[in-house]
C-alpha positions in Angstrom: -32.5 36.6 89.7 -29.7 39.2 89.9 -27.2 36.7 88.5 -29.4 35.8 85.5 -29.8 39.5 84.6 -26.1 40.1 84.8 -25.4 37.2 82.4 -27.9 38.6 79.8 -26.2 42.0 79.9 -22.8 40.4 79.5 -24.0 38.4 76.5 -25.4 41.5 74.8 -22.2 43.4 75.3 -20.2 40.5 73.8 -22.4 40.3 70.7 -22.1 44.1 70.1 -18.3 43.9 70.4 -18.2 41.0 67.9 -20.3 42.8 65.3 -18.1 45.9 65.7 -15.0 43.9 65.1 -16.5 42.2 62.0 -17.3 45.5 60.4 -13.9 46.9 61.3 -12.1 44.0 59.7 -14.2 44.0 56.4 -11.8 44.9 53.5 -12.3 48.2 51.7 -10.8 49.7 48.6 -8.7 52.8 48.6 -11.7 55.0 48.0 -13.5 53.6 51.0 -15.8 51.4 48.9 -16.3 47.8 50.1 -14.5 45.2 47.9 -17.8 43.4 47.1 -19.2 46.5 45.4 -17.1 46.8 42.2 -17.2 50.2 40.5 -18.2 50.4 36.9 -15.4 51.2 34.5 -16.2 54.1 32.1 -15.6 52.8 28.5 -16.1 53.7 24.9 -17.6 51.1 22.6 -17.8 50.5 18.9 -20.0 48.2 16.8 -18.5 45.3 14.9 -19.5 45.5 11.3 -19.7 42.9 8.5 -18.1 44.1 5.2 -16.7 42.8 2.0 -13.0 42.3 1.7 -10.4 40.8 -0.7 -8.2 38.2 1.0 -4.5 38.3 -0.1 -2.2 35.3 0.0 1.4 36.3 0.7 4.5 34.3 0.0 8.2 34.8 -0.1 10.5 33.3 -2.7 13.6 33.5 -4.9 13.6 34.5 -8.5 14.9 31.9 -10.9 15.7 31.7 -14.6 12.7 30.4 -16.6 14.9 27.9 -18.5 18.4 26.6 -17.9 20.6 24.2 -19.8 24.2 23.0 -19.6 24.9 22.3 -23.2 27.3 19.7 -24.3 27.6 16.8 -26.8 26.8 13.1 -26.6 30.3 12.2 -27.7 33.5 13.5 -26.0 35.7 15.7 -28.2 37.8 18.8 -28.5 36.2 22.3 -28.4 37.4 24.1 -31.5 35.4 27.4 -31.4 33.0 29.1 -29.0 31.1 31.8 -30.9 29.6 33.7 -27.9 31.3 35.2 -24.9 30.1 34.9 -21.4 27.2 37.3 -20.8 26.2 37.4 -24.5 22.6 37.1 -25.7 22.0 34.0 -27.9 19.0 33.7 -30.2 17.2 30.3 -30.5 18.8 28.1 -33.1 22.2 29.9 -33.2 25.5 28.0 -33.4 27.1 28.5 -30.0 30.2 26.2 -30.3 31.9 23.9 -32.8 33.6 20.6 -31.9 36.4 18.7 -33.6 35.1 16.9 -36.7 37.8 14.2 -37.4 35.5 11.3 -36.6 32.7 12.9 -38.6 34.9 13.3 -41.6 36.1 9.7 -41.4 32.5 8.5 -41.2 31.6 10.7 -44.2 34.3 9.1 -46.3 33.1 5.7 -45.3 29.5 6.7 -46.1 30.5 8.0 -49.6 32.1 4.6 -50.4 29.1 2.6 -49.1 26.8 4.9 -51.1 28.6 4.1 -54.3 28.2 0.4 -53.5 24.5 0.8 -52.8 23.9 2.7 -56.1 25.7 0.0 -58.1 23.9 -2.9 -56.4 20.6 -1.0 -56.9 21.1 -1.0 -60.6 22.0 -4.7 -60.6 19.0 -5.5 -58.6 16.8 -3.8 -61.2 18.2 -6.2 -63.7 17.8 -9.0 -61.2 21.5 -9.7 -61.4 21.9 -9.9 -57.6 19.8 -11.6 -55.0 17.4 -9.7 -52.8 19.5 -10.8 -49.8 22.6 -9.2 -51.1 20.7 -6.0 -51.9 19.1 -5.8 -48.5 22.5 -6.4 -46.8 24.1 -3.4 -48.7 21.0 -1.2 -48.1 21.1 -1.8 -44.4 24.8 -1.0 -44.3 24.2 2.2 -46.2 21.4 3.3 -43.9 23.5 2.6 -40.8 26.3 4.7 -42.3 24.0 7.6 -42.9 22.8 7.5 -39.3 26.4 7.5 -38.0 27.2 10.5 -40.1 24.1 12.4 -38.9 25.0 11.5 -35.2 28.6 12.7 -35.5 27.5 15.8 -37.4 25.1 16.7 -34.7 27.8 16.3 -32.1 30.3 18.6 -33.9 28.1 21.7 -33.2 26.1 23.0 -30.2 22.9 24.8 -31.2 20.9 27.0 -28.8 17.6 25.2 -27.9 16.1 28.5 -26.7 17.1 32.2 -26.6 19.0 33.2 -23.6 22.2 34.5 -22.0 25.5 32.6 -21.8 26.1 32.6 -18.1 29.1 30.3 -17.9 31.7 28.6 -20.1 32.7 25.3 -18.5 35.2 24.1 -21.2 37.4 26.6 -23.0 38.5 26.5 -26.6 41.2 23.8 -27.2 40.2 21.7 -24.2 38.7 18.3 -24.5 35.1 17.9 -23.3 34.4 14.7 -21.3 31.4 13.5 -19.3 33.0 14.2 -15.9 30.5 16.2 -13.8 31.6 19.2 -11.6 30.2 20.7 -8.4 29.0 24.3 -8.4 29.3 26.8 -5.5 25.7 25.9 -4.4 26.5 22.2 -4.5 24.7 21.3 -7.7 26.1 18.8 -10.1 26.6 20.1 -13.6 28.2 18.9 -16.8 28.5 20.6 -20.2 30.5 23.1 -22.3 28.3 26.2 -22.2 25.6 27.2 -19.6 22.6 29.0 -21.2 19.9 30.6 -19.1 16.6 32.3 -20.2 16.4 35.5 -18.0 13.3 37.0 -19.6 10.9 36.0 -18.2 12.1 34.9 -14.8 10.0 32.7 -12.5 9.3 32.1 -8.8 8.1 28.8 -7.4 5.5 29.0 -4.6 4.4 26.2 -2.3 0.6 26.7 -2.1 -1.5 24.7 0.4 -4.2 22.4 -0.9 -7.0 24.5 0.8 -6.0 27.6 -1.2 -5.1 25.9 -4.4 -8.7 25.9 -5.6 -8.7 29.7 -5.8 -5.5 29.8 -8.0 -6.0 29.9 -11.7 -3.6 29.7 -14.6 -3.0 33.2 -16.0 -4.0 34.9 -12.7 -2.2 38.2 -12.0 0.1 38.5 -9.0 2.2 41.3 -7.6 5.9 40.8 -6.8 8.1 43.1 -4.7 11.8 42.7 -4.7 14.0 43.8 -1.7 16.6 44.9 -4.2 14.1 47.4 -5.7 12.2 48.9 -2.7 9.0 50.7 -3.6 8.6 49.1 -7.0 6.3 46.2 -7.8 6.2 43.9 -10.8 3.0 42.3 -12.2 3.4 38.7 -13.0 1.1 35.8 -13.7 0.5 32.2 -12.7 2.2 30.2 -15.5 2.0 26.6 -14.2 -0.1 24.7 -11.7 1.0 21.1 -11.2 -1.6 18.3 -11.6 -0.3 16.6 -8.4 0.5 17.7 -4.8 3.3 16.6 -2.5 2.2 13.8 -0.3 4.5 15.0 2.5 3.5 18.7 2.6 0.1 18.7 0.9 1.3 21.6 -1.2 1.7 22.3 -5.0 4.7 23.9 -6.5 3.0 26.7 -8.5 5.2 28.7 -10.9 4.8 32.5 -11.4 6.2 34.1 -14.6 7.8 37.5 -14.1 8.6 39.8 -17.1 12.2 41.1 -17.0 12.6 43.6 -19.8 16.1 45.2 -19.6 17.2 42.3 -17.3 17.1 44.5 -14.2 16.0 41.5 -12.2 18.5 38.7 -11.5 18.1 35.1 -10.6 18.7 34.6 -6.8 16.9 37.9 -5.8 14.6 37.6 -2.8 11.0 38.7 -3.4 7.5 38.8 -1.8 4.5 37.6 -3.9 0.9 38.7 -3.3 -2.1 36.9 -4.8 -5.6 38.4 -4.5 -8.3 35.9 -3.8 -12.0 36.2 -4.6 -14.0 38.7 -2.5 -15.5 37.5 0.8 -17.4 38.9 3.7 -16.1 39.1 7.3 -16.6 40.9 10.6 -14.3 43.8 11.3 -13.5 45.8 14.5 -11.1 48.7 15.0 -7.5 47.7 15.4 -7.2 49.6 18.7 -10.0 47.5 20.3 -7.7 44.4 20.4 -6.1 43.8 23.8 -2.9 41.8 24.1 -2.2 40.0 27.4 1.1 41.2 28.8 4.0 38.8 28.3 2.0 36.6 25.9 1.0 36.5 22.2 -2.7 36.0 23.2 -5.1 38.7 22.0 -8.7 39.5 23.1 -11.5 41.9 22.7 -14.1 42.8 25.4 -17.6 42.2 24.1 -20.5 43.9 25.9 -23.0 41.4 27.2 -26.7 41.5 26.6 -27.3 43.2 30.0 -25.3 46.2 28.7 -23.4 46.6 32.0 -20.8 43.8 31.9 -18.3 42.5 29.4 -16.9 39.1 28.3 -13.3 38.7 27.3 -13.2 36.9 24.0 -10.0 35.4 22.5 -9.5 36.5 18.8 -7.3 35.8 15.9 -6.5 38.6 13.5 -7.2 38.5 9.8 -6.8 41.1 7.1 -6.3 44.8 8.0 -8.2 47.4 6.1 -8.1 51.2 6.9 -7.5 50.8 10.6 -10.0 47.9 11.0 -9.1 44.2 11.4 -11.1 41.2 10.4 -11.8 38.8 13.3 -11.6 35.1 12.3 -14.2 32.6 13.6 -17.7 33.4 14.7 -17.3 34.5 18.3 -17.7 38.1 17.2 -20.7 38.8 15.0 -22.1 41.7 13.1 -23.6 44.3 15.5 -21.8 43.2 18.6 -20.6 46.1 20.8 -16.9 46.0 21.5 -14.9 48.1 24.0 -12.3 50.4 22.3 -11.3 52.8 25.1 -10.9 51.7 28.7 -10.2 48.0 27.9 -6.9 48.1 29.9 -8.9 48.3 33.2 -11.2 45.4 32.4 -11.3 41.7 33.2 -13.7 39.0 32.2 -17.1 39.9 33.7 -16.1 43.5 34.7 -18.9 46.1 35.1 -18.8 48.9 32.7 -20.4 52.3 32.2 -20.7 53.2 28.5 -19.9 56.8 28.2 -19.6 57.0 24.4 -20.5 55.0 21.4 -18.6 55.3 18.1 
């Protein structure tokens, strides 16, 4: 009887010691609170709002001349006279250069002789003194001679096909022009006597995705900013939309026309182009409510759950920024959702919160 009672006392003592050790070993936070009881983080929240915005497509590009031509002749020959110096403005239809005309003069003399023969046989044909076969033979010879003179005459002068600036003289006066091509500094093949470029207007070629092409219209206004002229913008317009897309990139090479009065802008200048799209609606949150995970490019917002006391960490992608607010792409964040703005750096997915202020 005594032994059984002693055993019971010993068992109770052991159990008490075990409970005490368990309590002593349970982890606590620095403030003495047990780890299982997470403290609510005081936060400030804002409401996500749906509003109307104007999307803007942004591109970078390089200004180019709107037209360019390396002017030469179809027949090799000596350059006799160039009437415009490099850098000169040339109006459309002006005579830019003259070529040697020895071949043309020879053809003209032959044409004069054939013309007299044709006039004589025409009179004889009226009197039916010659056969129609002989008449047709001389007529064909005369017409061929006239075409030869016209061809050679056309190749003794170079006429400006459009107004522009002489940007290069490839063959000087007294030199013989041939069809041998040359390589430019930017590795382009060129051939000709005079290089003519139209610098007003200029153009920029933009590669626009097939999804955005439907919003682009011919004549639509765009804004162009040049790095060479910081602070200034130029208003241009869509001048050409191709009827086909590249099968490789699924883009269209859209041309933008840029006015260049005074020729302040130069081909080769780098520029940024902005195109406004039709108005749309989207959900915006303050820019400072976005949390970026350290060491990554991943961005999140903390949305207050329906219970009002916990949050969910939602990955987001930024859209347009307007007056300190940013549009959130997708439908994870909706109009009216409460988003943490201050105190987000102390939160994790599922953290408890204490809303101390609403903005």
